[in-house]
C-alpha positions in Angstrom: 17.0 25.4 -12.3 16.2 21.9 -13.6 17.2 19.1 -11.6 17.5 16.0 -13.4 17.6 15.5 -17.1 16.3 12.2 -18.5 18.1 11.5 -21.9 16.2 8.6 -24.2 17.9 8.1 -27.7 15.0 6.7 -30.1 15.4 4.9 -33.3 13.0 3.0 -34.9 11.6 1.4 -31.4 8.4 0.0 -31.6 5.7 2.3 -30.6 4.3 -0.3 -27.6 7.7 -0.4 -26.1 8.0 3.3 -26.4 4.7 3.6 -24.9 5.8 1.5 -21.9 9.1 3.6 -21.6 7.5 6.9 -21.6 4.5 6.0 -19.6 7.4 4.9 -17.0 9.2 8.1 -17.2 6.1 10.3 -16.8 5.0 8.3 -13.7 8.6 8.6 -12.2 8.5 12.4 -12.8 5.0 12.7 -11.0 6.5 10.5 -8.2 9.3 12.9 -8.1 7.3 16.0 -7.5 9.7 17.8 -5.4 12.3 18.3 -8.1 12.0 20.0 -11.5 12.6 17.0 -14.1 12.7 17.3 -18.0 12.9 14.2 -20.2 14.8 15.0 -23.7 13.4 12.4 -26.5 16.6 12.6 -29.0 15.0 10.7 -32.4 18.1 9.7 -34.1 16.4 9.4 -37.4 13.3 7.1 -37.0 10.9 6.3 -39.3 8.0 8.8 -40.0 5.5 6.8 -37.9 7.6 6.7 -34.8 8.8 10.2 -35.2 5.3 11.4 -35.6 4.1 9.4 -32.3 7.2 10.6 -30.0 6.1 14.3 -31.4 2.7 14.1 -30.6 3.7 12.6 -27.2 5.7 15.6 -26.1 3.2 18.3 -27.4 0.7 16.1 -24.5 3.3 16.1 -22.0 5.3 19.2 -21.3 7.9 17.8 -19.0 9.1 15.9 -22.6 11.1 18.0 -25.1 11.1 16.5 -29.1 14.1 16.7 -30.5 14.4 15.2 -34.4 17.8 14.4 -36.1 19.3 12.4 -39.1 20.5 9.2 -38.3 24.3 9.1 -36.8 24.3 6.4 -33.8 22.9 6.2 -30.5 26.3 7.9 -29.0 25.5 11.2 -31.3 22.3 11.4 -30.0 23.2 10.9 -26.3 26.1 13.7 -26.9 23.1 15.5 -28.3 21.2 15.1 -25.0 23.9 15.8 -22.6 24.4 19.4 -24.7 20.9 20.1 -24.7 20.1 19.0 -21.5 19.4 21.7 -18.4 19.6 19.7 -15.3 22.2 19.4 -13.1 22.3 16.0 -13.0 21.6 13.5 -16.0 19.7 9.8 -16.2 20.1 7.7 -19.3 17.0 5.6 -20.2 17.3 3.2 -23.4 13.7 3.5 -25.2 12.7 -0.1 -25.0 13.5 -0.3 -21.2 11.5 0.8 -18.4 12.3 3.1 -15.6 10.7 2.1 -12.2 8.3 4.7 -11.2 9.0 4.5 -7.2 12.6 5.3 -7.4 12.9 8.8 -4.9 15.8 10.4 -5.9 15.0 13.8 -4.4 17.0 12.7 -1.2 20.2 12.0 -3.0 20.5 14.8 -5.3 19.2 17.6 -2.8 22.2 16.9 -0.5 24.7 17.6 -3.8 27.4 15.9 -2.5 27.7 12.9 -4.9 29.1 13.2 -8.7 28.1 9.9 -9.8 25.4 7.2 -8.3 24.7 3.7 -9.0 21.7 1.6 -8.8 20.4 -1.7 -9.6 18.5 -3.3 -12.6 16.2 -6.0 -13.4 15.8 -8.4 -16.4 12.0 -8.9 -16.2 9.3 -6.6 -14.8 8.5 -9.1 -11.8 12.2 -8.4 -10.7 13.0 -11.8 -10.4 16.4 -11.6 -11.9 18.2 -8.6 -10.4 21.8 -7.5 -11.8 23.2 -5.4 -8.6 25.8 -2.9 -9.4 27.4 -4.1 -6.0 27.2 -6.3 -2.7 25.4 -5.0 0.1 23.1 -1.8 1.3 23.2 1.7 0.0 26.5 3.7 0.9 29.4 5.7 -0.4 32.4 3.6 -2.4 35.1 4.2 -3.6 37.1 3.7 -7.2 38.6 0.4 -6.0 34.9 -1.0 -5.6 34.0 0.2 -8.7 37.1 -1.3 -10.8 36.8 -4.7 -9.0 33.2 -5.1 -10.4 34.1 -3.7 -13.9 37.1 -6.1 -14.4 34.7 -9.3 -13.2 31.7 -8.8 -15.6 29.8 -6.3 -17.7 27.0 -5.6 -15.3 28.0 -1.8 -14.7 29.1 -0.9 -18.3 26.1 1.0 -19.7 24.8 4.1 -19.3 21.7 3.3 -17.5 21.3 3.0 -13.8 23.6 5.9 -13.3 23.1 9.1 -12.3 25.7 11.9 -13.2 26.5 15.4 -12.3 26.5 17.4 -15.9 29.1 19.9 -15.3 31.5 16.8 -14.5 31.1 16.0 -17.9 31.8 19.5 -19.1 34.8 20.1 -17.2 36.6 17.2 -18.1 35.2 16.9 -21.5 33.5 13.6 -21.5 31.1 12.3 -24.2 30.3 9.2 -25.8 33.2 8.3 -28.6 31.0 8.6 -31.8 33.5 6.3 -33.8 33.0 3.5 -31.9 30.7 0.6 -32.6 30.8 -1.4 -29.1 32.1 -0.7 -25.5 31.7 3.1 -26.0 29.1 3.1 -22.9 32.2 1.5 -20.8 34.9 3.8 -22.0 32.2 6.8 -21.3 32.2 5.3 -17.5 36.1 5.1 -17.6 36.3 8.5 -18.6 34.1 9.3 -15.7 36.0 7.6 -13.0 39.3 9.0 -13.9 38.2 12.8 -12.8 38.1 11.1 -9.5 34.2 11.6 -8.8 32.3 11.4 -5.5 30.3 8.1 -5.6 27.4 6.5 -4.0 25.5 3.2 -4.5 21.7 2.8 -3.7 21.2 -0.6 -3.4 17.7 -0.4 -5.1 16.5 -1.7 -8.4 15.4 1.4 -10.3 15.5 -0.1 -14.0 14.3 -2.9 -16.0 16.6 -3.6 -18.8 15.4 -5.4 -22.0 18.5 -7.4 -23.1 19.1 -7.9 -26.8 21.7 -10.3 -27.3 21.6 -9.8 -30.9 22.7 -6.5 -31.2 26.5 -7.1 -30.4 26.7 -9.9 -33.0 25.1 -7.7 -35.6 28.1 -5.3 -35.2 30.3 -7.7 -35.0 29.3 -9.1 -38.2 29.0 -6.0 -40.0 32.4 -4.6 -38.7 34.7 -7.2 -37.8 38.0 -5.3 -37.5 36.4 -2.2 -35.8 34.6 -4.3 -33.3 37.9 -6.1 -32.4 39.8 -2.8 -32.0 37.2 -1.3 -30.0 37.4 -4.1 -27.7 41.2 -3.2 -27.6 40.4 0.6 -26.6 38.4 -1.0 -23.9 41.1 -2.9 -22.6 43.8 0.1 -23.0 41.0 2.3 -21.0 40.7 -0.2 -18.3 44.2 -0.5 -17.8 44.9 3.1 -17.4 41.9 3.5 -15.2 43.8 0.9 -12.9 46.9 2.5 -12.8 45.3 6.0 -12.0 42.9 4.8 -9.7 44.1 1.6 -7.9 46.1 1.2 -5.0 49.4 -0.1 -6.1 49.2 -3.2 -4.0 45.9 -4.1 -6.1 47.0 -3.1 -9.4 48.5 -6.5 -10.3 45.3 -8.4 -9.4 43.1 -6.2 -11.6 45.4 -5.9 -14.4 45.5 -9.8 -14.2 41.4 -9.8 -14.3 41.4 -7.3 -17.3 43.6 -9.2 -19.4 41.5 -12.2 -18.5 38.5 -10.8 -19.7 39.9 -8.8 -22.7 41.2 -12.7 -23.7 37.8 -14.1 -23.3 36.3 -11.0 -25.4 38.5 -12.0 -28.1 37.9 -15.8 -27.9 33.8 -15.3 -27.9 34.3 -13.3 -31.2 36.2 -15.7 -32.7 33.7 -18.5 -31.7 30.7 -16.2 -32.8 32.4 -15.5 -36.4 33.6 -19.2 -37.0 29.7 -20.3 -36.3 28.7 -17.2 -38.7 31.0 -18.4 -41.3 33.3 -15.4 -41.5 36.3 -16.4 -39.5 39.0 -15.9 -42.1 42.9 -15.9 -42.0 42.9 -12.2 -42.1 40.7 -12.0 -39.1 42.7 -14.6 -37.1 45.9 -12.8 -37.9 44.2 -9.3 -36.8 42.8 -11.0 -33.5 46.3 -12.8 -33.1 47.7 -9.2 -33.3 45.2 -7.9 -30.7 46.8 -10.7 -28.5 50.4 -10.2 -29.0 49.7 -6.5 -27.4 48.1 -7.7 -24.3 49.3 -7.0 -20.8 52.1 -9.2 -19.4 
């Protein structure tokens, strides 16, 4: 049986970035030769030159499997990767990022104890700017530790730096919400957490992340109301997580932090729209309506 499936959605990523990404995964697979690992390249309708390059790379590297589909968005691509994967565990990698090859995962997967494993990421190749998932050493972690981090910042939101047991997703019918344009990663994680997984934190940097701040503004500009609605969906899911997975004495504090974070997101979106000249009265009314529904 395949131990680990690495899922890489691709959409028109520059070939030099793809080369760096795929070579890092290739080295990672080689280092972890005690495991059966596959890498699924899910091409979400890229231009011919990029698709052809990905296809050729997979043909010359048998642990890589290439799948071409029409362009439907990254969530659809990730969901297809989950469906096609054969691994007991899943690991998501973005096509312009780098997986650190020295990351040894066999010790954590072989004990077959954890459903969700977190690790740290860096924002540069020299590992000088690291986002730590949690403070402290490697250890088992509980839901409150994760919730505390989620309501404070966005460090954990993305699907990367997480190893997830596949049958957990199947058992609870968890996937990426394909109609969302922002926040789908956080909602996916919250749904995983609502299944009450057994969790572990590896205090090691395993991933180099390419932070692109322009992407979020582009989605906001192209579909303002859906972007704001998606923020409300994130907030509602967060309140559900707090209610179901946090001890009663911590719930008020967590709800307050989640609400403050949501209001800040709406404020930042308003500021971005104002700067872009898109803050119409209708949008102001829509944002005010969203604010009126916040947890009191």
